[in-house]
BALO-632599 format. One record per atom (N, C-alpha, C, CB): atom name; residue number from 1; y, z, x. Coordinates in nm, 2 decimals. Each point is the difference from the previous one (the first is absolute). Last residue first. Glycine has a CB too. Layout:
<nodes>
+------+-----+--------+--------+--------+
| atom | seq |     yy |     zz |     xx |
+------+-----+--------+--------+--------+
|   CA | NUM |      Y |      Z |      X |
...
+------+-----+--------+--------+--------+
</nodes>
This chain:
<nodes>
+------+-----+--------+--------+--------+
| atom | seq |     yy |     zz |     xx |
+------+-----+--------+--------+--------+
|    N | 110 |   0.81 |  -0.17 |  -1.01 |
|   CA | 110 |  -0.04 |  -0.09 |  -0.11 |
|    C | 110 |  -0.06 |  -0.12 |  -0.01 |
|   CB | 110 |   0.14 |   0.10 |  -0.05 |
|    N | 109 |  -0.04 |   0.37 |   0.35 |
|   CA | 109 |  -0.03 |  -0.19 |   0.04 |
|    C | 109 |  -0.03 |   0.05 |  -0.14 |
|   CB | 109 |  -0.11 |  -0.13 |   0.29 |
|    N | 108 |   0.30 |   0.51 |  -0.03 |
|   CA | 108 |  -0.13 |  -0.03 |  -0.13 |
|    C | 108 |   0.00 |  -0.14 |  -0.01 |
|   CB | 108 |   0.02 |   0.21 |  -0.16 |
|    N | 107 |   0.04 |   0.27 |   0.51 |
|   CA | 107 |   0.01 |  -0.13 |   0.01 |
|    C | 107 |  -0.02 |  -0.12 |  -0.04 |
|   CB | 107 |   0.01 |   0.11 |   0.09 |
|    N | 106 |   0.02 |   0.46 |  -0.02 |
|   CA | 106 |  -0.13 |  -0.14 |   0.01 |
|    C | 106 |   0.09 |  -0.11 |  -0.03 |
|   CB | 106 |  -0.25 |   0.11 |  -0.12 |
|    N | 105 |   0.32 |   0.39 |   0.21 |
|   CA | 105 |   0.04 |  -0.03 |   0.09 |
|    C | 105 |  -0.07 |  -0.18 |  -0.03 |
|   CB | 105 |   0.04 |   0.29 |   0.16 |
|    N | 104 |  -0.03 |   0.03 |  -0.55 |
|   CA | 104 |  -0.04 |   0.09 |   0.16 |
|    C | 104 |   0.08 |  -0.14 |   0.04 |
|   CB | 104 |  -0.30 |   0.17 |   0.05 |
|    N | 103 |   0.30 |   0.04 |  -0.55 |
|   CA | 103 |   0.09 |  -0.11 |   0.09 |
|    C | 103 |   0.01 |   0.04 |   0.15 |
|   CB | 103 |   0.16 |  -0.04 |  -0.22 |
|    N | 102 |  -0.54 |   0.13 |  -0.15 |
|   CA | 102 |   0.12 |   0.00 |  -0.01 |
|    C | 102 |   0.03 |  -0.07 |   0.08 |
|   CB | 102 |   0.03 |   0.17 |  -0.08 |
|    N | 101 |  -0.49 |  -0.14 |   0.01 |
|   CA | 101 |   0.03 |   0.00 |   0.13 |
|    C | 101 |   0.18 |   0.02 |   0.00 |
|   CB | 101 |  -0.24 |  -0.16 |   0.08 |
|    N | 100 |  -0.05 |   0.11 |  -0.50 |
|   CA | 100 |  -0.09 |   0.11 |   0.16 |
|    C | 100 |   0.08 |   0.04 |   0.05 |
|   CB | 100 |  -0.16 |  -0.10 |   0.08 |
|    N |  99 |   0.42 |  -0.25 |  -0.40 |
|   CA |  99 |  -0.06 |   0.15 |  -0.04 |
|    C |  99 |  -0.09 |   0.13 |   0.13 |
|   CB |  99 |  -0.04 |  -0.20 |  -0.25 |
|    N |  98 |   0.10 |  -0.28 |   0.34 |
|   CA |  98 |   0.08 |   0.09 |  -0.02 |
|    C |  98 |   0.05 |   0.20 |  -0.01 |
|   CB |  98 |  -0.05 |  -0.26 |  -0.07 |
|    N |  97 |  -0.36 |  -0.11 |  -0.01 |
|   CA |  97 |   0.06 |   0.04 |   0.18 |
|    C |  97 |   0.11 |   0.07 |   0.00 |
|   CB |  97 |  -0.07 |  -0.21 |   0.11 |
|    N |  96 |  -0.11 |   0.07 |  -0.54 |
|   CA |  96 |  -0.01 |   0.14 |   0.09 |
|    C |  96 |   0.02 |   0.01 |   0.06 |
|   CB |  96 |  -0.09 |   0.05 |  -0.01 |
|    N |  95 |   0.31 |  -0.48 |  -0.10 |
|   CA |  95 |   0.00 |   0.19 |  -0.10 |
|    C |  95 |  -0.09 |   0.11 |   0.06 |
|   CB |  95 |   0.01 |  -0.11 |  -0.26 |
|    N |  94 |  -0.16 |  -0.26 |   0.43 |
|   CA |  94 |   0.12 |   0.00 |   0.04 |
|    C |  94 |   0.10 |   0.14 |  -0.06 |
|   CB |  94 |  -0.05 |  -0.29 |   0.03 |
|    N |  93 |  -0.34 |   0.08 |  -0.20 |
|   CA |  93 |  -0.03 |   0.03 |   0.10 |
|    C |  93 |   0.11 |   0.09 |   0.12 |
|   CB |  93 |  -0.16 |  -0.20 |  -0.08 |
|    N |  92 |   0.20 |  -0.04 |  -0.40 |
|   CA |  92 |  -0.05 |   0.09 |  -0.02 |
|    C |  92 |  -0.04 |   0.15 |   0.19 |
|   CB |  92 |  -0.09 |  -0.24 |  -0.28 |
|    N |  91 |   0.23 |  -0.26 |   0.29 |
|   CA |  91 |   0.09 |   0.09 |  -0.01 |
|    C |  91 |   0.00 |   0.13 |  -0.02 |
|   CB |  91 |   0.06 |  -0.16 |  -0.05 |
|    N |  90 |  -0.40 |  -0.14 |   0.13 |
|   CA |  90 |   0.07 |   0.03 |   0.14 |
|    C |  90 |   0.13 |   0.07 |  -0.07 |
|   CB |  90 |  -0.09 |  -0.24 |   0.18 |
|    N |  89 |  -0.18 |   0.10 |  -0.54 |
|   CA |  89 |  -0.09 |   0.11 |   0.05 |
|    C |  89 |   0.08 |   0.02 |   0.12 |
|   CB |  89 |  -0.25 |  -0.05 |  -0.09 |
|    N |  88 |   0.46 |  -0.32 |  -0.13 |
|   CA |  88 |  -0.01 |   0.16 |  -0.12 |
|    C |  88 |  -0.08 |   0.10 |   0.16 |
|   CB |  88 |  -0.09 |  -0.12 |  -0.40 |
|    N |  87 |   0.41 |  -0.28 |   0.52 |
|   CA |  87 |  -0.14 |   0.03 |  -0.02 |
|    C |  87 |  -0.03 |   0.09 |  -0.09 |
|   CB |  87 |  -0.02 |  -0.04 |   0.18 |
|    N |  86 |   0.48 |  -0.06 |  -0.07 |
|   CA |  86 |  -0.08 |  -0.12 |  -0.07 |
|    C |  86 |  -0.17 |   0.04 |  -0.04 |
|   CB |  86 |   0.16 |  -0.18 |   0.16 |
|    N |  85 |   0.15 |   0.38 |   0.21 |
|   CA |  85 |  -0.01 |   0.11 |  -0.06 |
|    C |  85 |   0.00 |  -0.09 |  -0.21 |
|   CB |  85 |   0.17 |   0.22 |   0.28 |
|    N |  84 |  -0.44 |  -0.19 |   0.25 |
|   CA |  84 |   0.09 |  -0.09 |  -0.09 |
|    C |  84 |   0.08 |   0.07 |  -0.16 |
|   CB |  84 |  -0.18 |  -0.21 |   0.11 |
|    N |  83 |   0.06 |   0.36 |   0.45 |
|   CA |  83 |  -0.10 |   0.00 |  -0.17 |
|    C |  83 |   0.12 |  -0.07 |  -0.01 |
|   CB |  83 |  -0.17 |   0.22 |  -0.11 |
|    N |  82 |   0.08 |   0.02 |   0.58 |
|   CA |  82 |   0.00 |  -0.11 |  -0.05 |
|    C |  82 |  -0.02 |  -0.01 |  -0.12 |
|   CB |  82 |  -0.06 |  -0.06 |   0.16 |
|    N |  81 |   0.27 |   0.44 |   0.20 |
|   CA |  81 |  -0.15 |  -0.03 |  -0.12 |
|    C |  81 |   0.06 |  -0.14 |  -0.05 |
|   CB |  81 |  -0.07 |   0.29 |  -0.11 |
|    N |  80 |   0.10 |  -0.05 |   0.62 |
|   CA |  80 |   0.04 |  -0.07 |  -0.07 |
|    C |  80 |  -0.12 |  -0.01 |  -0.12 |
|   CB |  80 |   0.17 |  -0.09 |   0.20 |
|    N |  79 |  -0.10 |   0.47 |   0.23 |
|   CA |  79 |  -0.03 |  -0.08 |  -0.14 |
|    C |  79 |   0.09 |  -0.12 |  -0.07 |
|   CB |  79 |  -0.07 |   0.22 |  -0.03 |
|    N |  78 |  -0.01 |  -0.05 |   0.57 |
|   CA |  78 |   0.11 |   0.00 |  -0.13 |
|    C |  78 |  -0.06 |  -0.05 |  -0.07 |
|   CB |  78 |   0.21 |  -0.02 |   0.07 |
|    N |  77 |  -0.50 |   0.37 |   0.19 |
|   CA |  77 |   0.05 |  -0.13 |   0.03 |
|    C |  77 |   0.09 |  -0.01 |  -0.08 |
|   CB |  77 |  -0.19 |  -0.10 |   0.08 |
|    N |  76 |  -0.10 |   0.47 |  -0.06 |
|   CA |  76 |   0.09 |  -0.03 |   0.09 |
|    C |  76 |   0.11 |  -0.09 |   0.07 |
|   CB |  76 |  -0.16 |   0.10 |  -0.03 |
|    N |  75 |  -0.20 |   0.10 |  -0.41 |
|   CA |  75 |   0.07 |  -0.10 |   0.12 |
|    C |  75 |   0.13 |   0.07 |   0.06 |
|   CB |  75 |  -0.07 |  -0.22 |  -0.13 |
|    N |  74 |  -0.17 |   0.46 |  -0.22 |
|   CA |  74 |  -0.05 |   0.04 |   0.09 |
|    C |  74 |   0.09 |  -0.09 |   0.14 |
|   CB |  74 |  -0.24 |   0.08 |  -0.18 |
|    N |  73 |   0.16 |  -0.12 |  -0.31 |
|   CA |  73 |   0.17 |   0.07 |   0.03 |
|    C |  73 |  -0.05 |   0.09 |   0.18 |
|   CB |  73 |   0.12 |   0.08 |  -0.36 |
|    N |  72 |  -0.39 |  -0.45 |   0.24 |
|   CA |  72 |   0.18 |  -0.09 |  -0.07 |
|    C |  72 |   0.06 |   0.17 |   0.03 |
|   CB |  72 |  -0.04 |  -0.25 |  -0.30 |
|    N |  71 |  -0.43 |   0.24 |   0.35 |
|   CA |  71 |   0.02 |  -0.07 |   0.08 |
|    C |  71 |   0.23 |   0.02 |   0.00 |
|   CB |  71 |  -0.33 |  -0.20 |  -0.07 |
|    N |  70 |   0.07 |   0.44 |  -0.27 |
|   CA |  70 |  -0.01 |   0.04 |   0.14 |
|    C |  70 |   0.03 |  -0.07 |   0.10 |
|   CB |  70 |  -0.14 |   0.10 |  -0.08 |
|    N |  69 |   0.12 |  -0.31 |  -0.35 |
|   CA |  69 |   0.09 |   0.09 |  -0.01 |
|    C |  69 |   0.04 |   0.09 |   0.14 |
|   CB |  69 |  -0.10 |  -0.01 |  -0.25 |
|    N |  68 |  -0.27 |  -0.31 |   0.18 |
|   CA |  68 |   0.13 |  -0.08 |   0.00 |
|    C |  68 |   0.12 |   0.13 |  -0.02 |
|   CB |  68 |  -0.12 |  -0.26 |  -0.12 |
|    N |  67 |  -0.28 |   0.49 |   0.13 |
|   CA |  67 |  -0.01 |  -0.09 |   0.14 |
|    C |  67 |   0.11 |  -0.07 |  -0.01 |
|   CB |  67 |  -0.22 |  -0.03 |   0.04 |
|    N |  66 |   0.07 |   0.16 |  -0.50 |
|   CA |  66 |   0.07 |   0.18 |   0.11 |
|    C |  66 |  -0.01 |  -0.08 |   0.16 |
|   CB |  66 |  -0.18 |   0.29 |  -0.14 |
|    N |  65 |   0.06 |  -0.62 |  -0.18 |
|   CA |  65 |   0.12 |   0.08 |  -0.03 |
|    C |  65 |   0.08 |   0.10 |   0.09 |
|   CB |  65 |  -0.12 |  -0.05 |  -0.19 |
|    N |  64 |  -0.37 |  -0.14 |   0.25 |
|   CA |  64 |   0.11 |  -0.07 |   0.01 |
|    C |  64 |   0.16 |  -0.01 |   0.00 |
|   CB |  64 |  -0.19 |  -0.04 |  -0.07 |
|    N |  63 |  -0.21 |   0.35 |  -0.12 |
|   CA |  63 |   0.06 |   0.05 |   0.14 |
|    C |  63 |   0.09 |  -0.15 |   0.07 |
|   CB |  63 |  -0.25 |   0.21 |   0.06 |
|    N |  62 |   0.19 |  -0.19 |  -0.51 |
|   CA |  62 |   0.03 |   0.06 |  -0.01 |
|    C |  62 |   0.04 |   0.00 |   0.19 |
|   CB |  62 |  -0.11 |   0.08 |  -0.28 |
|    N |  61 |  -0.15 |  -0.35 |   0.10 |
|   CA |  61 |   0.14 |  -0.09 |   0.00 |
|    C |  61 |   0.06 |   0.16 |   0.05 |
|   CB |  61 |   0.02 |  -0.25 |  -0.23 |
|    N |  60 |  -0.49 |   0.06 |   0.34 |
|   CA |  60 |   0.04 |   0.14 |   0.00 |
|    C |  60 |   0.20 |  -0.04 |   0.00 |
|   CB |  60 |  -0.29 |   0.13 |   0.17 |
|    N |  59 |  -0.14 |  -0.45 |  -0.30 |
|   CA |  59 |   0.00 |   0.04 |   0.02 |
|    C |  59 |   0.16 |   0.15 |  -0.04 |
|   CB |  59 |  -0.21 |  -0.22 |   0.11 |
|    N |  58 |  -0.26 |  -0.02 |  -0.22 |
|   CA |  58 |   0.04 |  -0.01 |   0.11 |
|    C |  58 |   0.12 |   0.05 |   0.08 |
|   CB |  58 |  -0.13 |  -0.14 |  -0.07 |
|    N |  57 |   0.01 |   0.12 |  -0.45 |
|   CA |  57 |   0.02 |  -0.13 |   0.11 |
|    C |  57 |  -0.03 |   0.10 |   0.10 |
|   CB |  57 |   0.20 |  -0.20 |  -0.09 |
|    N |  56 |  -0.12 |   0.26 |  -0.39 |
|   CA |  56 |  -0.11 |  -0.02 |   0.04 |
|    C |  56 |  -0.03 |  -0.02 |   0.14 |
|   CB |  56 |   0.00 |  -0.05 |  -0.21 |
|    N |  55 |   0.38 |   0.00 |   0.03 |
|   CA |  55 |  -0.06 |  -0.07 |  -0.05 |
|    C |  55 |  -0.09 |   0.07 |   0.03 |
|   CB |  55 |   0.10 |  -0.18 |   0.00 |
|    N |  54 |   0.35 |   0.47 |  -0.09 |
|   CA |  54 |  -0.15 |  -0.04 |   0.03 |
|    C |  54 |  -0.12 |  -0.10 |   0.01 |
|   CB |  54 |   0.07 |   0.15 |  -0.06 |
|    N |  53 |   0.44 |   0.00 |  -0.05 |
|   CA |  53 |  -0.04 |  -0.10 |   0.05 |
|    C |  53 |  -0.16 |  -0.07 |   0.03 |
|   CB |  53 |   0.23 |   0.09 |   0.06 |
|    N |  52 |   0.00 |   0.37 |  -0.17 |
|   CA |  52 |   0.04 |  -0.14 |  -0.11 |
|    C |  52 |  -0.09 |  -0.17 |   0.03 |
|   CB |  52 |   0.30 |   0.13 |   0.03 |
|    N |  51 |  -0.31 |   0.28 |   0.29 |
|   CA |  51 |  -0.11 |   0.04 |  -0.15 |
|    C |  51 |   0.01 |  -0.16 |  -0.09 |
|   CB |  51 |   0.07 |   0.35 |  -0.05 |
|    N |  50 |   0.23 |  -0.33 |   0.44 |
|   CA |  50 |  -0.12 |  -0.04 |   0.05 |
|    C |  50 |  -0.11 |   0.02 |  -0.13 |
|   CB |  50 |   0.07 |   0.08 |   0.26 |
|    N |  49 |   0.38 |   0.14 |  -0.32 |
|   CA |  49 |   0.03 |  -0.20 |   0.04 |
|    C |  49 |  -0.15 |  -0.09 |  -0.01 |
|   CB |  49 |   0.20 |   0.07 |   0.23 |
|    N |  48 |  -0.15 |   0.49 |  -0.19 |
|   CA |  48 |  -0.01 |  -0.09 |  -0.13 |
|    C |  48 |  -0.02 |  -0.15 |  -0.04 |
|   CB |  48 |   0.12 |   0.18 |  -0.02 |
|    N |  47 |  -0.11 |   0.02 |   0.46 |
|   CA |  47 |  -0.18 |  -0.01 |  -0.10 |
|    C |  47 |   0.04 |  -0.03 |  -0.13 |
|   CB |  47 |  -0.17 |   0.21 |   0.12 |
|    N |  46 |   0.60 |  -0.19 |   0.15 |
|   CA |  46 |  -0.12 |  -0.10 |   0.03 |
|    C |  46 |  -0.11 |   0.02 |  -0.03 |
|   CB |  46 |   0.07 |  -0.05 |   0.15 |
|    N |  45 |   0.36 |   0.09 |  -0.36 |
|   CA |  45 |  -0.09 |   0.20 |   0.04 |
|    C |  45 |  -0.06 |  -0.11 |   0.05 |
|   CB |  45 |  -0.04 |   0.27 |  -0.17 |
|    N |  44 |   0.43 |  -0.32 |  -0.09 |
|   CA |  44 |   0.00 |  -0.10 |   0.14 |
|    C |  44 |  -0.12 |   0.06 |   0.06 |
|   CB |  44 |   0.27 |  -0.06 |   0.06 |
|    N |  43 |  -0.10 |   0.25 |  -0.46 |
|   CA |  43 |   0.07 |   0.00 |   0.10 |
|    C |  43 |  -0.03 |  -0.05 |   0.08 |
|   CB |  43 |   0.06 |   0.12 |  -0.05 |
|    N |  42 |  -0.02 |  -0.42 |  -0.23 |
|   CA |  42 |   0.08 |   0.14 |  -0.01 |
|    C |  42 |  -0.12 |   0.11 |  -0.02 |
|   CB |  42 |   0.23 |  -0.10 |  -0.12 |
|    N |  41 |  -0.36 |  -0.42 |   0.07 |
|   CA |  41 |   0.09 |   0.02 |   0.14 |
|    C |  41 |   0.08 |   0.15 |  -0.01 |
|   CB |  41 |   0.04 |  -0.29 |   0.05 |
|    N |  40 |  -0.45 |   0.03 |  -0.30 |
|   CA |  40 |   0.07 |   0.06 |   0.02 |
|    C |  40 |   0.05 |   0.11 |   0.13 |
|   CB |  40 |  -0.08 |  -0.09 |  -0.22 |
|    N |  39 |  -0.07 |  -0.42 |   0.04 |
|   CA |  39 |  -0.07 |   0.10 |   0.00 |
|    C |  39 |   0.14 |   0.11 |   0.03 |
|   CB |  39 |  -0.25 |  -0.13 |   0.08 |
|    N |  38 |   0.35 |  -0.33 |   0.06 |
|   CA |  38 |  -0.07 |   0.00 |  -0.12 |
|    C |  38 |  -0.09 |   0.15 |   0.04 |
|   CB |  38 |   0.00 |  -0.31 |  -0.07 |
|    N |  37 |   0.33 |   0.06 |   0.38 |
|   CA |  37 |   0.04 |  -0.02 |  -0.18 |
|    C |  37 |  -0.05 |   0.05 |  -0.06 |
|   CB |  37 |   0.05 |  -0.16 |  -0.02 |
|    N |  36 |  -0.13 |   0.24 |   0.50 |
|   CA |  36 |   0.04 |   0.10 |  -0.14 |
|    C |  36 |   0.06 |  -0.04 |  -0.09 |
|   CB |  36 |   0.01 |   0.14 |   0.11 |
|    N |  35 |  -0.43 |  -0.26 |   0.27 |
|   CA |  35 |   0.13 |  -0.09 |  -0.08 |
|    C |  35 |   0.04 |   0.10 |  -0.11 |
|   CB |  35 |  -0.10 |  -0.27 |   0.03 |
|    N |  34 |  -0.11 |   0.40 |   0.48 |
|   CA |  34 |   0.02 |  -0.04 |  -0.15 |
|    C |  34 |   0.10 |  -0.10 |  -0.06 |
|   CB |  34 |  -0.07 |   0.22 |  -0.01 |
|    N |  33 |  -0.03 |  -0.12 |   0.52 |
|   CA |  33 |  -0.06 |  -0.03 |  -0.07 |
|    C |  33 |  -0.02 |   0.02 |  -0.11 |
|   CB |  33 |  -0.04 |  -0.03 |   0.15 |
|    N |  32 |   0.39 |  -0.10 |   0.25 |
|   CA |  32 |  -0.02 |   0.13 |  -0.12 |
|    C |  32 |  -0.11 |  -0.04 |  -0.05 |
|   CB |  32 |   0.22 |   0.06 |  -0.07 |
|    N |  31 |  -0.15 |  -0.25 |   0.53 |
|   CA |  31 |   0.02 |   0.01 |  -0.07 |
|    C |  31 |  -0.05 |   0.11 |  -0.09 |
|   CB |  31 |   0.04 |  -0.18 |   0.08 |
|    N |  30 |   0.21 |   0.08 |   0.40 |
|   CA |  30 |  -0.10 |   0.07 |  -0.12 |
|    C |  30 |   0.05 |  -0.01 |  -0.14 |
|   CB |  30 |  -0.06 |   0.18 |   0.15 |
|    N |  29 |   0.10 |  -0.41 |   0.43 |
|   CA |  29 |   0.07 |  -0.06 |  -0.16 |
|    C |  29 |  -0.12 |   0.17 |  -0.09 |
|   CB |  29 |   0.03 |  -0.44 |   0.02 |
|    N |  28 |   0.15 |   0.37 |   0.54 |
|   CA |  28 |  -0.09 |  -0.03 |  -0.09 |
|    C |  28 |   0.09 |   0.01 |  -0.16 |
|   CB |  28 |  -0.22 |   0.09 |   0.18 |
|    N |  27 |   0.36 |  -0.39 |   0.28 |
|   CA |  27 |   0.07 |   0.14 |  -0.09 |
|    C |  27 |  -0.16 |   0.08 |  -0.13 |
|   CB |  27 |   0.34 |  -0.19 |  -0.01 |
|    N |  26 |  -0.22 |  -0.19 |   0.40 |
|   CA |  26 |  -0.09 |   0.05 |  -0.06 |
|    C |  26 |  -0.06 |   0.18 |  -0.04 |
|   CB |  26 |   0.00 |  -0.25 |   0.11 |
|    N |  25 |   0.32 |  -0.28 |  -0.06 |
|   CA |  25 |  -0.02 |   0.11 |   0.02 |
|    C |  25 |  -0.13 |   0.08 |  -0.01 |
|   CB |  25 |   0.21 |  -0.04 |  -0.05 |
|    N |  24 |  -0.09 |  -0.49 |   0.02 |
|   CA |  24 |  -0.04 |   0.09 |   0.13 |
|    C |  24 |   0.03 |   0.15 |   0.02 |
|   CB |  24 |   0.04 |  -0.20 |   0.09 |
|    N |  23 |  -0.01 |  -0.09 |  -0.44 |
|   CA |  23 |   0.14 |   0.05 |   0.03 |
|    C |  23 |   0.03 |   0.01 |   0.13 |
|   CB |  23 |  -0.01 |   0.11 |  -0.17 |
|    N |  22 |  -0.40 |  -0.21 |  -0.12 |
|   CA |  22 |   0.04 |  -0.13 |   0.05 |
|    C |  22 |   0.14 |   0.04 |   0.09 |
|   CB |  22 |  -0.12 |  -0.15 |  -0.23 |
|    N |  21 |  -0.08 |   0.53 |   0.04 |
|   CA |  21 |  -0.12 |  -0.04 |   0.10 |
|    C |  21 |   0.07 |  -0.14 |   0.03 |
|   CB |  21 |  -0.25 |   0.13 |  -0.09 |
|    N |  20 |   0.47 |   0.05 |  -0.24 |
|   CA |  20 |  -0.03 |   0.07 |   0.11 |
|    C |  20 |  -0.03 |  -0.02 |   0.12 |
|   CB |  20 |  -0.02 |   0.08 |  -0.14 |
|    N |  19 |  -0.15 |  -0.26 |  -0.32 |
|   CA |  19 |   0.17 |  -0.02 |   0.13 |
|    C |  19 |   0.10 |   0.03 |   0.07 |
|   CB |  19 |  -0.03 |  -0.07 |  -0.06 |
|    N |  18 |  -0.47 |   0.20 |  -0.11 |
|   CA |  18 |   0.00 |  -0.16 |   0.07 |
|    C |  18 |   0.14 |  -0.03 |   0.04 |
|   CB |  18 |  -0.21 |  -0.11 |  -0.15 |
|    N |  17 |   0.17 |   0.51 |  -0.10 |
|   CA |  17 |  -0.03 |   0.01 |   0.15 |
|    C |  17 |   0.00 |  -0.12 |   0.09 |
|   CB |  17 |  -0.12 |   0.17 |  -0.08 |
|    N |  16 |   0.28 |  -0.15 |  -0.40 |
|   CA |  16 |   0.11 |   0.03 |   0.08 |
|    C |  16 |  -0.12 |   0.07 |   0.17 |
|   CB |  16 |   0.24 |   0.10 |  -0.29 |
|    N |  15 |  -0.49 |  -0.25 |  -0.07 |
|   CA |  15 |   0.10 |  -0.11 |   0.03 |
|    C |  15 |   0.10 |   0.03 |   0.12 |
|   CB |  15 |   0.00 |  -0.06 |  -0.25 |
|    N |  14 |  -0.32 |   0.34 |   0.08 |
|   CA |  14 |  -0.06 |  -0.04 |   0.08 |
|    C |  14 |   0.05 |  -0.12 |   0.05 |
|   CB |  14 |  -0.15 |   0.11 |  -0.09 |
|    N |  13 |   0.35 |   0.23 |  -0.16 |
|   CA |  13 |  -0.09 |   0.02 |   0.11 |
|    C |  13 |  -0.05 |  -0.08 |   0.12 |
|   CB |  13 |  -0.03 |   0.11 |  -0.16 |
|    N |  12 |   0.11 |  -0.17 |  -0.37 |
|   CA |  12 |   0.12 |  -0.05 |   0.13 |
|    C |  12 |   0.04 |   0.08 |   0.09 |
|   CB |  12 |   0.10 |  -0.12 |  -0.14 |
|    N |  11 |  -0.54 |   0.15 |  -0.06 |
|   CA |  11 |   0.02 |  -0.16 |  -0.03 |
|    C |  11 |   0.13 |  -0.02 |   0.05 |
|   CB |  11 |  -0.13 |  -0.03 |  -0.22 |
|    N |  10 |   0.02 |   0.50 |   0.16 |
|   CA |  10 |  -0.09 |  -0.05 |   0.09 |
|    C |  10 |   0.03 |  -0.15 |   0.01 |
|   CB |  10 |  -0.18 |   0.18 |  -0.06 |
|    N |   9 |   0.51 |   0.16 |  -0.10 |
|   CA |   9 |  -0.10 |  -0.05 |  -0.04 |
|    C |   9 |  -0.11 |  -0.06 |   0.11 |
|   CB |   9 |   0.16 |  -0.03 |  -0.18 |
|    N |   8 |   0.34 |   0.15 |   0.24 |
|   CA |   8 |   0.00 |   0.07 |  -0.14 |
|    C |   8 |  -0.12 |  -0.04 |  -0.09 |
|   CB |   8 |   0.25 |   0.00 |   0.01 |
|    N |   7 |  -0.08 |   0.07 |   0.54 |
|   CA |   7 |  -0.05 |  -0.10 |  -0.10 |
|    C |   7 |  -0.04 |   0.07 |  -0.15 |
|   CB |   7 |  -0.10 |  -0.15 |   0.23 |
|    N |   6 |   0.40 |   0.29 |   0.27 |
|   CA |   6 |  -0.11 |   0.08 |  -0.12 |
|    C |   6 |   0.00 |  -0.16 |  -0.12 |
|   CB |   6 |   0.10 |   0.37 |   0.02 |
|    N |   5 |  -0.01 |  -0.33 |   0.57 |
|   CA |   5 |   0.03 |  -0.08 |  -0.08 |
|    C |   5 |  -0.09 |   0.10 |  -0.12 |
|   CB |   5 |   0.06 |  -0.26 |   0.17 |
|    N |   4 |   0.12 |   0.41 |   0.31 |
|   CA |   4 |  -0.11 |   0.05 |  -0.12 |
|    C |   4 |   0.00 |  -0.09 |  -0.10 |
|   CB |   4 |   0.05 |   0.22 |   0.03 |
|    N |   3 |   0.17 |  -0.24 |   0.50 |
|   CA |   3 |   0.07 |   0.03 |  -0.13 |
|    C |   3 |  -0.15 |   0.00 |  -0.09 |
|   CB |   3 |   0.28 |  -0.13 |   0.05 |
|    N |   2 |  -0.04 |   0.27 |   0.45 |
|   CA |   2 |  -0.15 |  -0.05 |  -0.06 |
|    C |   2 |   0.05 |  -0.02 |  -0.13 |
|   CB |   2 |  -0.20 |   0.12 |   0.15 |
|    N |   1 |   0.59 |  -0.10 |   0.27 |
|   CA |   1 |  -0.10 |   0.08 |  -0.08 |
|    C |   1 |  -0.10 |  -0.11 |  -0.11 |
|   CB |   1 |   0.19 |   0.24 |   0.00 |
+------+-----+--------+--------+--------+
</nodes>
């Protein structure tokens, strides 16, 4: 069975992608596009988050967040979530993940 690795940000995702390739694996790495360490997180609405981050650039955060959740909820692969409980942004991501995904068949790694 294939594995879909979930990374708590672009930097972590890039590092994880390199590590997976160096291990000789071809698993996909999906990177969380937001930093929940700051800004409004309740109710977790993608449009609300995007409006808060509005830097006036061509960055459609709401679309990226929706695409992320669509990919995850439609995944047929085994999901592995990577995060550190010592990094505020990663822990905030994992708490949002747990709130959204509940207690599904996910393997989490710290």
